[in-house]
VOPAGU-2260 file (C-alpha; in pm, 1 decimal, decimal comma):
REM VOPAGU-2260
SITE   aa  ch    i         X         Y         Z
SITE  MET   A    0       0,0       0,0       0,0
SITE  LYS   A    1     271,1     247,4    -101,6
SITE  LEU   A    2      91,0     448,8    -363,3
SITE  PHE   A    3     -77,1     786,1    -377,9
SITE  PHE   A    4    -441,1     746,2    -472,3
SITE  PHE   A    5    -701,1    1008,4    -561,6
SITE  VAL   A    6   -1061,1     931,9    -650,3
SITE  LEU   A    7   -1406,6    1089,4    -651,5
SITE  LEU   A    8   -1691,2     906,8    -482,6
SITE  TRP   A    9   -2041,7     967,0    -616,3
SITE  VAL   A   10   -2271,3     801,1    -363,9
SITE  GLY   A   11   -2508,7     934,5    -100,0
SITE  PHE   A   12   -2527,9     923,5     277,9
SITE  SER   A   13   -2801,5     660,2     301,3
SITE  ALA   A   14   -2594,4     340,6     342,0
SITE  LEU   A   15   -2585,5     140,5     663,1
SITE  PRO   A   16   -2262,4      63,3     850,7
SITE  GLY   A   17   -2061,1    -218,9     704,4
SITE  LYS   A   18   -2119,9    -570,6     832,5
SITE  GLY   A   19   -1877,4    -751,7     605,6
SITE  GLY   A   20   -1720,7   -1066,3     744,7
SITE  GLY   A   21   -1986,5   -1084,0    1020,5
SITE  ILE   A   22   -1873,1    -773,0    1208,3
SITE  ASP   A   23   -2091,6    -473,8    1293,5
SITE  LEU   A   24   -1885,9    -158,7    1346,8
SITE  SER   A   25   -2175,0      66,3    1446,4
SITE  ARG   A   26   -2040,3      94,8    1802,9
SITE  LEU   A   27   -1726,8     260,2    1661,5
SITE  GLY   A   28   -1890,4     544,3    1471,1
SITE  ALA   A   29   -2172,4     677,9    1255,4
SITE  SER   A   30   -2281,6     535,7     920,4
SITE  PHE   A   31   -2076,5     689,8     642,2
SITE  ALA   A   32   -2091,2     687,8     261,7
SITE  PRO   A   33   -1943,3    1014,2     122,8
SITE  ASN   A   34   -2113,4    1204,7    -155,7
SITE  LYS   A   35   -1882,2    1338,2    -432,7
SITE  ILE   A   36   -1596,9    1376,7    -187,6
SITE  PRO   A   37   -1237,3    1349,9    -316,2
SITE  ILE   A   38   -1018,5    1108,8    -120,0
SITE  ALA   A   39    -639,3    1146,2    -125,2
SITE  TRP   A   40    -420,3     853,9     -21,3
SITE  PRO   A   41     -76,5     979,5      85,9
SITE  CYS   A   42     -26,3     705,3     348,1
SITE  THR   A   43     259,8     464,5     282,2
SITE  ASN   A   44     252,0     216,0     571,6
SITE  ALA   A   45     241,4    -146,7     456,2
SITE  LEU   A   46     -11,2    -402,2     581,3
SITE  PRO   A   47      -6,1    -783,9     571,7
SITE  GLU   A   48    -203,1    -965,5     302,8
SITE  LYS   A   49    -406,4   -1166,6     555,5
SITE  VAL   A   50    -500,7   -1165,0     922,3
SITE  PHE   A   51    -701,7   -1411,8    1128,1
SITE  ARG   A   52   -1026,3   -1368,5    1307,9
SITE  PHE   A   53   -1050,0   -1553,8    1639,8
SITE  LYS   A   54   -1296,7   -1761,6    1836,7
SITE  VAL   A   55   -1340,0   -1694,5    2208,1
SITE  ALA   A   56   -1277,2   -1985,7    2444,6
SITE  ASN   A   57   -1314,1   -2017,8    2820,4
SITE  THR   A   58   -1020,0   -1861,1    3004,4
SITE  ASN   A   59    -835,3   -2099,6    3234,3
SITE  TYR   A   60    -674,3   -1860,2    3479,8
SITE  PRO   A   61    -359,6   -2001,8    3641,9
SITE  ALA   A   62    -388,0   -2059,7    4014,7
SITE  SER   A   63    -108,4   -1808,4    4069,8
SITE  LEU   A   64    -310,5   -1526,4    3910,1
SITE  THR   A   65    -618,7   -1604,1    4119,0
SITE  SER   A   66    -406,6   -1616,9    4433,5
SITE  ASN   A   67    -235,4   -1288,9    4344,3
SITE  LEU   A   68    -571,3   -1122,8    4280,6
SITE  LEU   A   69    -703,6   -1232,7    4618,9
SITE  ASN   A   70    -391,8   -1100,5    4789,4
SITE  LEU   A   71    -414,9    -772,5    4600,6
SITE  ALA   A   72    -782,6    -728,6    4693,9
SITE  GLU   A   73    -725,3    -857,3    5049,6
SITE  PHE   A   74    -986,2   -1131,5    5015,9
SITE  THR   A   75    -997,7   -1494,1    5128,7
SITE  GLU   A   76   -1240,0   -1771,7    5042,8
SITE  GLN   A   77   -1443,0   -1662,5    5343,9
SITE  ASN   A   78   -1538,0   -1351,3    5143,4
SITE  ARG   A   79   -1706,8   -1553,1    4865,3
SITE  ALA   A   80   -2048,7   -1411,2    4780,4
SITE  VAL   A   81   -2329,7   -1454,4    4529,9
SITE  PRO   A   82   -2283,0   -1226,1    4225,0
SITE  GLU   A   83   -2541,1    -951,2    4185,7
SITE  GLY   A   84   -2636,3    -913,3    3821,2
SITE  GLU   A   85   -2760,1   -1085,7    3508,8
SITE  GLY   A   86   -2592,1   -1220,2    3195,6
SITE  VAL   A   87   -2230,3   -1319,6    3255,0
SITE  PHE   A   88   -2285,1   -1276,1    3631,1
SITE  LYS   A   89   -2497,8   -1594,2    3616,6
SITE  ASP   A   90   -2227,8   -1810,8    3454,4
SITE  HIS   A   91   -2156,9   -2127,5    3652,5
SITE  ASN   A   92   -1782,1   -2069,5    3688,8
SITE  VAL   A   93   -1790,2   -1710,9    3819,1
SITE  ARG   A   94   -1596,3   -1637,0    4136,7
SITE  TYR   A   95   -1721,3   -1335,9    4331,6
SITE  TYR   A   96   -1594,9   -1179,9    4655,2
SITE  ARG   A   97   -1731,2    -892,2    4862,1
SITE  SER   A   98   -1614,2    -716,3    5179,0
SITE  PRO   A   99   -1846,0    -700,8    5483,1
SITE  ASP   A  100   -1876,7    -322,6    5452,2
SITE  GLN   A  101   -1979,7    -353,2    5083,6
SITE  LYS   A  102   -1701,9    -115,1    4974,0
SITE  ARG   A  103   -1484,5    -370,0    4792,7
SITE  PHE   A  104   -1567,9    -648,4    4550,3
SITE  LEU   A  105   -1383,2    -875,3    4310,6
SITE  GLY   A  106   -1539,5   -1067,2    4024,2
SITE  ILE   A  107   -1363,5   -1326,9    3806,9
SITE  PHE   A  108   -1552,9   -1424,8    3489,8
SITE  PRO   A  109   -1358,3   -1692,2    3294,7
SITE  GLY   A  110   -1617,3   -1722,1    3015,9
SITE  GLN   A  111   -1533,6   -1372,2    2888,2
SITE  GLY   A  112   -1182,3   -1333,0    3026,4
SITE  TRP   A  113   -1307,5   -1057,2    3254,5
SITE  ILE   A  114   -1173,7    -956,5    3595,9
SITE  LEU   A  115   -1332,0    -667,7    3786,2
SITE  TYR   A  116   -1218,9    -519,6    4118,4
SITE  LYS   A  117   -1349,6    -202,6    4282,0
SITE  ASN   A  118   -1263,3     -35,6    4610,2
SITE  SER   A  119   -1480,0     270,0    4672,4
SITE  ALA   A  120   -1300,7     336,5    5002,7
SITE  ALA   A  121    -985,3     431,5    4809,6
SITE  ILE   A  122   -1154,9     744,9    4670,8
SITE  ALA   A  123   -1219,2    1043,9    4895,6
SITE  SER   A  124   -1586,7    1096,5    4965,9
SITE  THR   A  125   -1750,6    1439,6    4970,2
SITE  ARG   A  126   -1663,1    1473,7    5340,4
SITE  GLN   A  127   -1307,7    1347,2    5308,5
SITE  THR   A  128    -986,8    1513,8    5195,3
SITE  ASN   A  129    -805,7    1365,7    4898,2
SITE  GLU   A  130    -455,7    1263,5    5000,3
SITE  SER   A  131    -153,4    1181,0    4783,9
SITE  VAL   A  132    -339,1    1088,8    4466,5
SITE  PRO   A  133     -57,2     991,5    4226,0
SITE  ASP   A  134      24,1    1203,0    3923,4
SITE  GLU   A  135      39,5    1041,6    3578,8
SITE  LYS   A  136     403,6     933,2    3604,4
SITE  GLN   A  137     351,1     787,2    3951,0
SITE  ALA   A  138      34,8     610,3    3836,1
SITE  LEU   A  139     223,8     450,4    3547,7
SITE  THR   A  140     488,7     322,7    3789,6
SITE  LEU   A  141     220,6     185,9    4023,6
SITE  ALA   A  142      39,3      18,5    3732,7
SITE  ARG   A  143     354,3    -156,9    3615,3
SITE  GLN   A  144     426,2    -270,9    3970,1
SITE  THR   A  145      71,7    -411,2    3987,3
SITE  PHE   A  146     119,0    -601,3    3660,2
SITE  GLN   A  147     438,2    -751,8    3796,7
SITE  ARG   A  148     268,5    -839,7    4125,5
SITE  LEU   A  149      -9,9   -1020,0    3937,6
SITE  GLY   A  150     229,8   -1195,1    3701,6
SITE  LEU   A  151      99,9   -1016,4    3388,8
SITE  ALA   A  152     344,5    -987,5    3097,4
SITE  GLU   A  153     385,3    -634,8    2958,2
SITE  SER   A  154     495,5    -787,4    2625,5
SITE  GLU   A  155     129,7    -868,4    2549,8
SITE  LEU   A  156      25,3    -504,1    2587,6
SITE  ALA   A  157      30,6    -248,9    2305,5
SITE  PHE   A  158     338,3     -28,6    2272,0
SITE  THR   A  159     378,8     309,5    2106,0
SITE  PRO   A  160     521,4     318,0    1749,6
SITE  GLY   A  161     882,7     210,2    1773,2
SITE  GLY   A  162     811,5      -6,7    2076,4
SITE  SER   A  163     982,9     223,0    2326,0
SITE  SER   A  164     701,9     260,7    2581,4
SITE  LEU   A  165     359,5     128,0    2672,2
SITE  ASP   A  166      67,6     277,7    2478,9
SITE  TYR   A  167    -195,6     396,1    2725,8
SITE  THR   A  168    -467,2     656,9    2771,9
SITE  HIS   A  169    -511,9     867,9    3082,3
SITE  ALA   A  170    -817,7     996,6    3269,5
SITE  VAL   A  171    -895,2    1160,6    3602,8
SITE  ARG   A  172   -1192,2    1189,0    3835,9
SITE  GLU   A  173   -1227,8    1534,7    3983,7
SITE  ARG   A  174   -1430,5    1702,1    4255,9
SITE  SER   A  175   -1511,3    2069,2    4285,8
SITE  ARG   A  176   -1549,6    2241,8    4619,8
SITE  ARG   A  177   -1577,5    2592,7    4758,4
SITE  SER   A  178   -1283,7    2753,8    4931,0
SITE  PRO   A  179   -1328,7    2841,6    5302,8
SITE  ASP   A  180   -1427,2    3196,0    5211,6
SITE  ALA   A  181   -1678,9    3058,0    4955,7
SITE  ASN   A  182   -1547,1    3294,6    4689,2
SITE  ASN   A  183   -1350,2    3045,8    4480,4
SITE  LEU   A  184   -1426,2    2705,0    4337,4
SITE  LYS   A  185   -1138,7    2459,4    4370,3
SITE  THR   A  186   -1106,8    2141,6    4167,2
SITE  ASP   A  187    -929,6    1841,1    4320,1
SITE  THR   A  188    -819,5    1520,3    4152,3
SITE  ILE   A  189    -957,7    1235,3    4363,0
SITE  ALA   A  190    -857,4     944,7    4135,6
SITE  ARG   A  191    -636,1     883,3    3834,2
SITE  PHE   A  192    -688,3     610,8    3574,6
SITE  LEU   A  193    -481,8     449,4    3299,0
SITE  PHE   A  194    -599,4     216,9    3022,4
SITE  PHE   A  195    -360,7     -22,6    2848,9
SITE  LYS   A  196    -466,6    -196,2    2527,0
SITE  ARG   A  197    -389,7    -564,1    2472,4
SITE  THR   A  198    -260,0    -707,2    2146,6
SITE  ILE   A  199    -395,6   -1000,9    1948,7
SITE  ASN   A  200    -172,1   -1151,5    1683,1
SITE  GLY   A  201      49,4    -841,8    1707,6
SITE  PHE   A  202    -236,0    -591,7    1659,2
SITE  SER   A  203    -399,0    -389,0    1936,8
SITE  SER   A  204    -760,0    -428,3    2042,5
SITE  VAL   A  205    -967,6    -115,0    2011,7
SITE  GLY   A  206   -1332,3     -97,5    2113,0
SITE  ARG   A  207   -1559,7     117,3    2326,3
SITE  GLY   A  208   -1508,0     131,8    2700,7
SITE  VAL   A  209   -1286,4    -122,9    2873,8
SITE  ALA   A  210   -1265,4    -367,6    2584,8
SITE  GLY   A  211    -949,8    -565,8    2528,1
SITE  GLY   A  212    -700,3    -443,3    2785,3
SITE  ILE   A  213    -647,2    -330,8    3142,9
SITE  TRP   A  214    -807,0     -33,5    3318,0
SITE  ILE   A  215    -651,5      59,4    3650,6
SITE  GLY   A  216    -722,4     350,9    3883,5
SITE  PHE   A  217    -556,5     491,0    4194,0
SITE  GLY   A  218    -705,2     703,6    4470,7
SITE  ASN   A  219    -583,4     820,0    4810,3
SITE  ALA   A  220    -223,0     723,8    4889,6
SITE  GLY   A  221    -198,7     535,1    4563,6
SITE  GLN   A  222    -453,9     271,2    4665,9
SITE  ILE   A  223    -612,1      79,8    4377,5
SITE  CYS   A  224    -971,6     195,2    4341,8
SITE  ASP   A  225   -1042,1      23,2    4007,1
SITE  PHE   A  226    -890,9    -274,0    3829,2
SITE  GLU   A  227   -1062,1    -417,6    3523,9
SITE  MET   A  228    -904,6    -661,1    3280,8
SITE  VAL   A  229   -1076,8    -783,6    2964,0
SITE  TRP   A  230    -848,9   -1049,5    2821,4
SITE  ARG   A  231   -1046,5   -1316,7    2639,2
SITE  ASN   A  232    -882,1   -1646,0    2551,6
SITE  VAL   A  233    -871,7   -1661,6    2170,6
SITE  ILE   A  234    -821,1   -1941,5    1916,8
SITE  PRO   A  235    -737,2   -1869,7    1548,0
SITE  ASP   A  236   -1037,0   -1928,9    1322,2
SITE  LYS   A  237   -1056,0   -1810,8     961,0
SITE  PRO   A  238    -815,8   -1590,9     761,6
SITE  GLN   A  239    -943,7   -1261,4     625,3
SITE  SER   A  240    -788,5   -1074,9     332,4
SITE  VAL   A  241    -650,9    -725,3     378,4
SITE  PRO   A  242    -749,8    -506,6      79,8
SITE  GLY   A  243    -536,3    -249,4     -97,5
SITE  SER   A  244    -622,0     120,1    -127,8
SITE  PRO   A  245    -850,5      88,4    -437,2
SITE  GLU   A  246   -1060,3    -179,9    -263,0
SITE  ILE   A  247   -1074,4      23,3      56,8
SITE  ILE   A  248   -1201,6     329,3    -129,3
SITE  ARG   A  249   -1464,4     122,2    -311,2
SITE  ALA   A  250   -1579,7     -24,5      20,4
SITE  ILE   A  251   -1619,6     325,2     163,4
SITE  ALA   A  252   -1814,8     425,7    -146,7
SITE  LYS   A  253   -2054,1     131,8     -94,3
SITE  GLY   A  254   -2128,2     243,1     259,5
SITE  HIS   A  255   -1928,4     -28,4     436,9
SITE  SER   A  256   -1760,5     213,6     676,1
SITE  VAL   A  257   -1834,4     416,6     985,9
SITE  ILE   A  258   -1677,8     747,1    1082,5
SITE  GLN   A  259   -1581,9     920,4    1405,1
SITE  PHE   A  260   -1658,6    1283,3    1324,1
SITE  ASP   A  261   -1921,4    1525,2    1451,9
SITE  ASN   A  262   -2065,7    1635,4    1117,0
SITE  PRO   A  263   -1986,1    1394,4     828,3
SITE  LYS   A  264   -2211,5    1580,6     583,2
SITE  ALA   A  265   -1991,5    1889,3     612,5
SITE  ILE   A  266   -1679,1    1707,3     491,9
SITE  GLU   A  267   -1543,2    1843,5     162,5
SITE  SER   A  268   -1235,7    1623,2     114,6
SITE  ILE   A  269   -1052,3    1338,4     286,8
SITE  SER   A  270    -682,8    1260,4     313,9
SITE  VAL   A  271    -597,2     912,7     448,1
SITE  ASN   A  272    -267,2     945,6     633,0
SITE  GLN   A  273    -240,4     607,9     804,3
SITE  VAL   A  274    -415,6     269,5     796,8
SITE  ASN   A  275    -391,3      23,1    1085,0
SITE  ILE   A  276    -538,0    -315,0    1169,1
SITE  HIS   A  277    -712,9    -355,4    1503,5
SITE  TYR   A  278    -932,5    -615,9    1668,4
SITE  LEU   A  279   -1278,8    -526,7    1795,6
SITE  GLU   A  280   -1343,5    -648,8    2148,2
SITE  PHE   A  281   -1650,5    -586,6    2360,4
SITE  PRO   A  282   -1659,2    -489,8    2728,8
SITE  GLY   A  283   -1636,1    -788,7    2963,3
SITE  ILE   A  284   -2001,3    -762,6    3062,8
SITE  GLU   A  285   -2101,4    -842,6    2702,1
SITE  ARG   A  286   -2077,7   -1193,3    2564,6
SITE  GLN   A  287   -1849,5   -1226,0    2264,1
SITE  ARG   A  288   -1799,1   -1548,5    2070,0
SITE  GLU   A  289   -1574,7   -1422,3    1789,0
SITE  ILE   A  290   -1323,6   -1137,8    1762,5
SITE  TYR   A  291   -1288,7    -978,9    1419,5
SITE  PRO   A  292   -1015,8    -757,9    1273,1
SITE  TYR   A  293   -1101,4    -427,8    1109,9
SITE  LEU   A  294    -925,7    -138,4     938,9
SITE  ARG   A  295    -887,4     197,1    1111,8
SITE  LEU   A  296    -803,3     491,3     885,0
SITE  ASN   A  297    -656,8     803,4    1045,9
SITE  CYS   A  298    -760,4    1092,2     822,5
SITE  LEU   A  299    -750,3    1466,5     783,2
SITE  VAL   A  300   -1073,8    1606,3     649,6
SITE  SER   A  301   -1140,3    1947,8     502,4
SITE  CYS   A  302   -1451,3    2105,4     647,0
SITE  GLN   A  303   -1553,1    2464,9     575,0
SITE  GLY   A  304   -1193,4    2564,7     512,1
SITE  ARG   A  305   -1057,1    2389,4     823,6
SITE  GLN   A  306    -845,8    2076,5     850,7
SITE  GLU   A  307    -971,6    1839,7    1121,0
SITE  ALA   A  308    -888,6    1487,4    1231,4
SITE  ALA   A  309   -1132,0    1204,7    1165,8
SITE  VAL   A  310   -1127,4     824,4    1190,3
SITE  ILE   A  311   -1290,6     589,0     938,5
SITE  CYS   A  312   -1335,5     220,5    1023,5
SITE  LEU   A  313   -1433,8     -63,3     791,7
SITE  PRO   A  314   -1447,9    -441,5     818,1
SITE  LEU   A  315   -1248,1    -708,2     641,7
SITE  ALA   A  316   -1419,1    -969,4     424,6
SITE  ASP   A  317   -1388,1   -1345,3     469,2
SITE  GLU   A  318   -1182,6   -1529,9     208,9
């Protein structure tokens, strides 16, 4: 895919999101089929000819991981409880633990490779003072220490281009309060969160929410307030062909793509700067039987004289 491509598309905005190869990408964006919009293709990154889709199998957690989780959450078998919820919470092999004060719980869901731990006591309440909430660098160090403590291999996480550091996103939970004189509003950070994407077959998982990776949060004194891991056990299934730029543009023209952009109808031109392969995973609370690859196009779009970033996603077809 090392060629510059320019084409005009002459179709309307009425097509549905693509469902080629059995995948529905509607959770990743809005239906998109551009009308008379020129598409430039300056991207030069190469892609493989084929990638596999995967079947989801039950996750057999090693005893060491379960033991490490219980130690981390400060639970014993005496804290076993009945899960509260429907769907995957009703699976026969779920292990669920809850503290007597109801402030901590740990759920292990092997059917979907889902682990969920929450500790509400680690986050300052409205009547408490936040204390020593880690900054981003400290949170990253604490996260890596937690992975090591649990026996999780960083090599299976996504790295930034060049492989020099872990690829993660960052979020905070804040609380606003009045100063003693009630004249100023102060905002405090009461928890900090990091999300690390997993890789499947060398390609990162990208979905909505905590889907395919590890979400970890820290509150007062660096205590873990959230730990969620969605790491389904996968088995290679069928190969899927990776198209070249002409096929990709035709697929977009047929309405087989979705877009992440506020106002698609205002787009006047598209420049595709990079194409990557990702796998679409669902949050752990959703059942998933197969994991499909898809293409993610990082684009610059011209809109009313401005250049703005947009993402176009489209599925791969079965061979």
